[in-house]
C-alpha positions, 0 to 999 in steps of 0.5 A: 804576720809575726812581728817583733818590736824592739823597744816598749817606749812610746813608739814601740808600745803604741805601734806594736799594740796597733799591729796586734789589733790588725791581727798580727802576732806581735812580741814586744821586747825590752831590756827593762825587766820591770817594765816588761813584768808591768806590761804583762800585768797590764800596767802601762808605763805611759799615758796615752788615751785608749792604749791600756784598753787595746793592750789588755784586749790583745794580750787577752786574745794572745796576739800581743806578748812581752818579753826580755828574751830576744831568742824567744821570738826573733828567729820566727819573725817576719819583720823586726821593728827597731823602735828604741830611743834616739835622743839628742846626744848628751854632748849637747851638739844636736846630733841624734844619739844612735847608741841604743839603735846600733846596740839593738841591731847587733843584738838581734843579728845573731838570732835572725833565721830565714828571711827577715825585714829589719825596719827602722821605726825610730826617727834616725838621720839619713844613712842610718839604715845603711849602718844598721845593714852593715852591723847586722851583716858583720855580726851574722854574715849568714843572715838573710835580711833587708833593711827598711825605713818606716818613720812614725808620725804619731801625735802624743795624745792621739797616737792610736787614731793617728796609727789607725787612720793615718794621713799616709804611711811612708816606706823606704825600701830598696828591695821588692820583697821587703816592700811586699812584706811591709805592704802586707803588714799595713794591708788593713790601712790600704783597704781603708784607702790610706796612701802608702808612699813607697820611696828610697830609704834615704827619702823615708829617713829624711821625710820625718825630719822634714815634716817635724821641721815644717810644723816647728816652723809653722809654730814659730811663725805664728808665735812671731806674728803674736809678738808683732800683734802685741806691738801694734795692737792687733789680735793674733787669734783673728789673724790665725783664723783669717790665714788658716782659712787659706787652703794653702796654709791650713789652720793646724799649728797656728795656735800661739803659745809659750813655744813647742816642746815634746819628744820630737820637735826640739830633738828633730829640728836640731838633728836636721840642722846637724844633717845638713851641716854635715853635707855642706848645706843649710836650712836657715828657716829651721835655724830661725824656728829653733832660735824663735822657740828658745826666745819665746820661752824666755819671752813668757817669763818677761810677760809674767813679770810685767803682768805682776808689775815688774817684779816676781820676788815673793809672788805666789803663782798658780800654774795650770798644766805642766806637760808640753801638750794635753793628753800626755804625761810627757814633760820632755822639753816642755816650756814649763821646764824653762819657764818655772825655774826662771820664775823660782830663781826670781823669788816666786813661790809656785803651786802647780797642777797637771791632770797627768804629768805631776809625777813626771814633772818632779823629775824635771822641775825644782823640788821647791814647786808645790803640787796640788790636786786641782786648779782651784788649789793652785789659784788659792791666795795666788798673786797670779795664775798661769795657764801653761797647758790647754787641758780640756778641764781648764777650759771651763773653770769656775772663774768666779771661784778662782777670782774670789780665791786669789790674792790678786785676780791676774790671769796669764793665759799662755794658750789663749784659751779664754777671751780677753773681753770676757775675762776682763768682764769677770774682773780679771786682769787678763794677759794672753799671747798676741791678744789685745 
């Protein structure tokens, strides 16, 4: 199959590369000339484990191509995937900004020749595919095409495995020809017994929002239970283990922390709220999850202040991890963006380290933060250290070295990486989330 991927962001680049790995001929298109030139040289604009290897392999074997020229490949494409950004509106009202998507639909329309399936890969509100169809039909009345919805379910840091071994593939279509073409594209997964859920376009569009909202609810739930644990003297780690063994609940996303972040959960929960409000409905559980998440980040500031004796002014704080999760350089809506500025405003001095996210962090965080080469430099002469992101390299630190280098051995673990008893035995004053 000949596939065009419009957009070389996180979703577009990973998806296009993996399709090429399947054996399809894939052309990734972007308006950013510098990004395309970098990709041609094998320079990857995002950090995703293993992606650089796959890009190099498939470009070398001439299955993966990069261009800024729509006319170069759109006319020959069997399918055109729209994988452009759909961020929250700059108005701050929670609506998804579909400007880039609609511009992309209009841009490709004039080059469509022969039968083509145009696929919404971006996360979009219900009804978007209908608008894409209208825009293409109005721009090029002669175009022979169908529009489909094929939401992605990729986790940053594990995206390639998620694509190659997914729990399911969701396809929203209203035409048998479009369904057959998409099934052919995903045939390598079907041969591995991957379930393909074929449904209406509207159901496919809503499935992504529903999935992310459910996971966000699960995270906020365990964070609230952690807060209860702190009040009553229980241990949330034990509770999460106990309830996670229930097959109806499962143990994933039952890890308390400073709140969820990233490019999906914050944006998609707010967009879902706007969708249901437009239709006169409500999802109170999701509303509560959003409120709990915001409160949890503020609660972490209070936790740090209390661990430092009630005042942050003049305190030196070492921070381990900045990105919203490990194995990514993504800083979008990371808890650090809320927590660290609040600490600075209260007079703290911060030294921070992150294995992959420090350059990206500089775009989001105040310039007063000092970035250092490793966790040990961050801990040096610190009044406390805060483990913000659970990177593997922070799981087996030389604790004695850290304790001896600190001005005061206060260890605030916002990811519950370490065990309280052992940390106390090591001479730390330890604070976790929901631990006693």
